[in-house]
C-alpha positions in Angstrom: 87.8 -112.1 90.9 87.9 -115.5 92.1 84.5 -116.0 90.5 83.2 -113.5 92.9 80.5 -111.2 91.9 78.7 -108.3 93.2 75.0 -108.6 93.7 71.8 -107.1 94.9 71.0 -108.1 98.5 68.2 -110.6 98.8 64.8 -109.4 99.7 65.0 -111.6 103.1 68.4 -110.5 104.0 69.1 -109.4 107.6 71.5 -106.6 106.2 68.6 -105.2 104.2 67.6 -102.6 106.7 70.9 -100.8 106.2 70.5 -99.9 102.8 69.6 -96.4 104.0 70.1 -93.0 103.2 73.9 -92.0 103.4 75.2 -95.5 104.5 76.5 -98.2 102.6 75.7 -101.8 102.2 77.0 -104.3 99.7 76.7 -108.0 98.9 78.9 -110.4 97.2 78.2 -113.9 96.0 80.0 -116.9 94.6 78.8 -120.8 94.1 80.2 -124.1 95.3 79.3 -127.5 93.6 78.2 -129.1 97.0 75.8 -128.5 99.7 77.1 -126.4 102.3 75.5 -125.7 105.7 75.3 -122.1 107.1 77.7 -123.5 110.1 80.2 -124.7 107.6 80.4 -121.4 105.9 80.6 -119.2 108.7 83.5 -121.4 110.2 85.4 -121.3 106.9 84.9 -117.7 106.6 86.1 -116.8 110.0 88.6 -119.3 110.2 90.3 -118.4 106.6 94.0 -117.4 106.6 92.9 -114.3 105.1 90.4 -113.6 108.0 93.2 -114.5 110.3 95.2 -111.4 109.6 92.1 -109.4 111.0 91.9 -111.6 113.9 95.6 -110.7 114.7 95.2 -107.2 114.2 92.0 -107.1 116.5 94.0 -108.9 119.2 96.9 -106.6 118.9 95.3 -103.3 118.5 92.0 -104.0 120.4 92.9 -106.6 122.8 90.0 -108.6 121.2 91.5 -112.1 120.8 89.4 -115.2 119.4 90.0 -118.6 118.8 88.6 -121.3 116.6 86.6 -122.8 119.2 84.8 -119.5 119.4 84.3 -119.5 116.0 82.7 -122.8 116.1 80.5 -121.9 118.9 79.3 -118.9 116.8 78.5 -121.1 113.8 76.5 -123.3 115.8 74.4 -120.6 117.5 75.7 -121.3 121.0 77.5 -117.8 121.2 76.4 -114.3 120.9 79.8 -112.7 120.4 83.1 -113.2 118.6 86.1 -111.1 118.8 85.0 -107.4 118.1 81.4 -108.5 117.2 78.1 -109.4 118.8 75.2 -111.0 116.9 72.4 -108.7 115.8 70.2 -111.1 114.0 70.3 -114.9 113.1 68.1 -117.0 110.9 68.4 -120.7 109.7 70.8 -119.6 106.6 72.2 -116.1 107.7 74.2 -114.4 110.5 74.4 -110.5 110.9 77.0 -109.2 113.3 77.6 -105.7 114.6 81.1 -104.2 115.5 81.9 -103.0 118.8 81.8 -99.3 117.6 78.3 -99.9 116.0 79.2 -98.5 112.7 79.7 -101.5 110.6 78.0 -104.7 110.0 79.2 -108.1 108.6 76.3 -110.6 106.9 76.8 -114.1 105.9 74.0 -116.2 104.0 73.9 -119.6 102.3 71.2 -120.4 99.6 70.6 -123.9 98.1 71.3 -123.7 94.4 71.3 -126.5 91.7 72.4 -126.4 88.0 71.7 -129.3 85.6 70.9 -131.4 88.3 74.0 -130.8 90.5 73.3 -129.6 93.9 75.4 -126.8 95.1 75.4 -123.8 97.5 75.4 -120.0 97.0 77.6 -118.2 99.4 76.9 -114.6 100.0 78.7 -111.9 102.2 78.1 -108.3 102.8 78.8 -105.7 105.3 77.3 -102.3 105.8 78.7 -98.9 107.0 76.2 -97.0 109.2 76.2 -93.4 108.1 76.4 -90.5 110.8 74.8 -87.2 110.7 77.2 -84.5 110.0 77.8 -81.8 112.5 76.2 -78.5 111.2 75.0 -79.8 107.9 72.8 -82.8 109.4 73.4 -84.6 106.2 74.2 -88.4 106.6 77.5 -89.8 105.3 79.9 -92.2 105.7 82.6 -89.9 106.8 85.9 -89.3 105.1 87.8 -92.3 106.5 85.1 -94.9 105.5 84.7 -93.2 102.2 88.5 -93.3 101.6 88.6 -96.8 102.4 85.6 -97.8 100.3 87.7 -99.2 97.3 90.1 -101.3 99.7 86.9 -102.6 101.3 85.2 -103.8 98.2 88.1 -105.6 97.3 89.0 -107.1 100.6 85.2 -108.4 100.9 85.9 -110.4 97.6 88.9 -111.9 98.8 87.5 -112.8 102.1 84.6 -114.5 100.2 87.1 -116.2 98.0 89.2 -117.4 101.0 86.2 -119.1 102.7 85.2 -120.6 99.0 88.6 -122.1 98.8 88.4 -123.5 102.3 85.1 -125.3 101.5 86.2 -126.3 98.2 89.3 -128.2 99.7 87.1 -129.9 102.1 84.7 -132.7 101.6 81.2 -133.0 103.4 
């Protein structure tokens, strides 16, 4: 879909610790034929029209509003929170956010890519759902709601990454 592919998490991915028993972690990638900074990617991802719907829902249902200025501050590394998320980890080329419930993580990473002498960038997006121990059984699981929504989540993740790629493709450096 939209040249988005599911892939393995890179070895140094900040999301990697969430590949644990009973939880869910995923990774999707796409490439763009120009150099893209991590800051550009974060801004494009969280300010896309698709993510705008999520921002609206967060504002209306959880009273967690956000602005494009806040996205820019987060992307530049000058803020440790954004809407319903807080920064859990940062590296030069990646960002890991935890939601207010502590159950989910969102992760963005850029990796330089080159093919046939053309400089490009690999854009990666992943998320994780932290498993909970079931009462009585002690088994770790996602729970019925997260399990039920997993198919939608996979499709939504691909659409979000495609929207960010589209925003970046329409801009020139």
